[in-house]
N, C-alpha and C positions, 0 to 999 in steps of 0.2 A: 920883637920877633917878626919873621916873615910869615905871611898868611895869604891865602886866597880869600878875597872878599867879593860880595855882591851888593849892589845898591839899587838895581833896577829890575823888577820882576819881569817886565815885558821883554827885556833883552835876552833872557835865558842865559845859557852858558856863554854866549858871546859877551855878556856883561861882566863876566868874571875878570878879575885882575889881581896881580901879585902886589901886595902892599905891606907896609910896616904897621904893626898893631902892638898895643901894650901886652906884655906877658901877664898871664893870670898868676897872681902870687899872694896878695894879702887877703886874709880872711875878712870878709865884709866890705872890701873895697869895690869900687865900681866895676873893675875888670878882674876881680879876684875870685878866690874860691869861697864857697859857702860852707856852712857847718856840714860835716860828713863828706866833704869832697877830698879828692886827691888831685894833685897837678901831675900830668903825665907829659914827659918828653916824647913827642910823637915820633915813631920810627916808620910807621906805615899807616896809610889812611885810605878808606874807601868812600866812594861817592855814588849815590843812587840817582839814576837819570832823571827822575821826575820830582826830586825834592825841592827844586826851585819853584814848583807850583804849589807847594804846601804852604798854608798860611803861617805855620810855625817858623818858617825860614825868615819871615819878615817882621813878625811881631812877637812880643814876649807873652807870658801867661796872662797878663792883664790887658792884652790887646794893644799895647803901645809899640810904636815903630822902634825897631832895634837895629836898623841899618846904620852903618855898613855891617853886615853879618858875615860870619865865616861858616860856609857849608861843610858837609861831610859829617857822618855820624858813626862811622866804623873806625875804630882806632886800635892800634897795637903799639906799645911803647914801654917806657920805663918810668916808674914813679919817682918824682923828684922832691915832692913835699906833701905833707898831710895837714889838713886843717883840723880844728877842734872837733872831737866827736867821731873821728875816723878810726875804725878798727879793722883788723884783718889783713892789712897791707903794711909794707915797710918801704922806706926809701931804697931805691935801687932794684926793686922787684919788677920783673917783667909781667905785664898785664895786657889784656885785650877786652874789648866790650863795645857797648853802644852808648853814645852820648845823648844827652837830653835834646829833644826836638826843638825846644824854644830857647836854647842857649847856643853860644858860639861853638862850632863843631871842630872837626879834627883835621881840616886842611890847613894846618898851621904847625909851627914848631913846638908849641905847647898847648895843652887844653886842660881845663878844669872839668872833672867828671865826678858825679856822685859815685862813691866807692861801691855802693850796692849794685851798680850797673856793670861792674868789671869782674873779671875772673883771672886767676893766675895763668900766665902763658908759659907752658913748659919750655925749658931751655932748648930742646931739640926741635921746636917748631919755629920756622922763620917768621919774622914780623910780617912780611908780606902775606904769608899764608894765614896768619892770625887775623889780619885785617879783612882778608877776603872771606873768612869763615863766618864772621859775625852776623851780618844781616841775612845772607842766604841760609845759613845754618839755623839760626833762630826761627826764621820764617817757615822753613820746611819742617822743623821739629814741631813747632806749635800747631801748624796746619794739619800735619798728619796725626800726631799723638794726643795733643790737648783737645783740639776741636774736632778732628776726624775720628778719634778713638780707633785708629787702625789696629787690627789684630792679625796675627799670623794666619795664613790661609785665605785671607780676603784678597779681592782684586781691586786695585786702585788705578784710576786713569789720571795721568799727570800731564796737564797742558804745558806747553813750553818746555818740554823735557830736555831740549838742547840749550836752554838758558841757564843763567847762574843759579836761580832758585830751583827751577825744575830739575836740573842735574843733581843738585843736593838732595831734593826730595826723592828722586829715583833711587839713589844709593841707600838712603835711610829706610825707605819702604822695602826695598829688596832684602836688606839685612834683617829687617823685622819679620821676614817670612811671607811677605805679600807678593802677589803676582802683579807686575808693573807693566802697564801699557802707557807708553809715551806718545805724545802728539807734537806736531810742529810742521814747519815747512820742509819741503823736499831736501834742501841742503843740510838740514839738521838731523837727518836719519841716523847716520853713523855716530855722530856725537851722542845722541840720545841712547843708542845701544851701548856705546862705550861706557857711559855713566850708569848703566844698570838696568835700563828698560829691557823687559823680555821681548816685547814687540813694539812696533812703531806704526802710528796712524798718520799718514800724510794728509794734512788738512787741505792741501791744494788739489789732491786727486782722489783720496779715499773718502768713503762715506763714514762719518762718525757714528751714524745709526746702525752700521753693520758690526760694530764692536761687540754687541751683546750686553748683558747685564753686568754692572760693576757695583761694588759696595760703596766706593768712595770716589769722588772726583775732586782733585786738587786743581783749582782754576786760577790762572794768572792773566787771563785774557778778557773775561767779562763779555758783555753784549750778547749777541746772538749765540755765540759759542756756549756761554753759560746756560742759556735757555735750552739749547739742544742737548747739552750734557745732562741736564736734570731728567730728561726723558729716558736715559739709558741706565739710570741708577735703580737698583733693586728697591722694592718696597721697604721703607724704613731706613734707607741708606742716607748718605750725607753728601751735600755739595759744600765744599769749603772754598772760599774765594778771597783773594787779596786785591781784586780789581774794583772794589767799591760795591755799594748796595745794589741788589738785583731782586727782581720779583720772581726769578726762577726758583721753583720748588720741586724737589723729588716727591713722588707719591708716597705719602705716609712717613716722610722723612724730614730732614732738617736742611736749611741753608744757613751757613754761618759766614758772615763777612767780618774779617778781623784785621787788626793792625798789630804788627809785631811789637813785643815789649821786651825789655831787658830781663835776663834771667841768668844768674851766676851758675846755678846748678846745671842748667842746660848747656851753657858754654863749656863747662868742665866736661860734660859727657861728650860733646862734639870734639873737644881737643883730644880726649882719650882715643876716640876713633881715628883721628888723624894720625896720632902717634903710632897706633897699631897697624896703620895701612888700610883700615876698613873704610876710610872716607877721604876724599880728596877735593880740593877746591878747583874752581874753573877760572883761572886767571888768564886773561887775554893779552894784557899789556901792562908793563910796569914803567912808570915815568918818575922823574924827580919833581920837586915842588916848583922849580923854575920853569919846567915844561908842562905843568899841570893844565894850564888853560888850553894849550895846543892839543894836549891829549884828549881833553873832553870835547874839543871842537874838530876832531879829525873828520875829514870828508867822508870816509867810509867807516861806518860803525865797526868797532872791534868785537870779534866774537869772544865771549868771556868777559870777566870783570876787569876794569882798569883800576890798578892800585897805584897810589902815589907814595913813593919811598922818600922819606925825609931824614936827612942826615946820613952818616956813613952806614 
């Protein structure tokens, strides 16, 4: 099969290349499926910009080198085979979900995925939309509702509201009955408002401290912004971040740093919202597998998520 591989961590996306790799197929084989896996014919794949810096891209769960590795962890496609112990899916079924961090990923024509990491993809949702929904949708859902305990009537401040995660979080928070304040650069104002923010704070010209008290901050930036954000959270409120550990703490409240995890029930909830028009993804560019390396190395970063379409 064709796949994008990486072999040199220092090279970053410039070190990506298109290559031939064995298809995952035999249960227990070196490149095959494990107990409880399904093999998916990939129709669309997503790539997260910083995943080449993750140790799991380069080593397996035992710390052993696993290069050349196939990146990409967001997948939408069709089940082509099931391994022993796999239930809940059938051959030919459309699925989408999150692949394991320490195994070959979805920038390939086929990928073996733990069945529990996948959910059915409704027939009226395009594969590209399904792939673009996975990481941003799960991250936003878990940050707002699992870790942030967001409730109707609360005020949430969402950093990076014009980004792929922030735009998803803004929509989910607004639908849940929260008042949404988005932040970002000047150029992102209209995008943030279009995706559901009630108001926008320009971090290049406005004062974050003038926002007033909020119940929850959803942070994707970290650093000084996270520390300043803790100061505007009401007593007992929560700072949720995906930017890594921080010593920022809201008064009387919690700071939660988390890493997104697969969740079939949450994926199903997200898909239902897309079907009903209550939620939309932010796709900036769609390329095919042959052009994937160029798409990830574009001179000017694309607004929105880049999705790689594989096959017809």
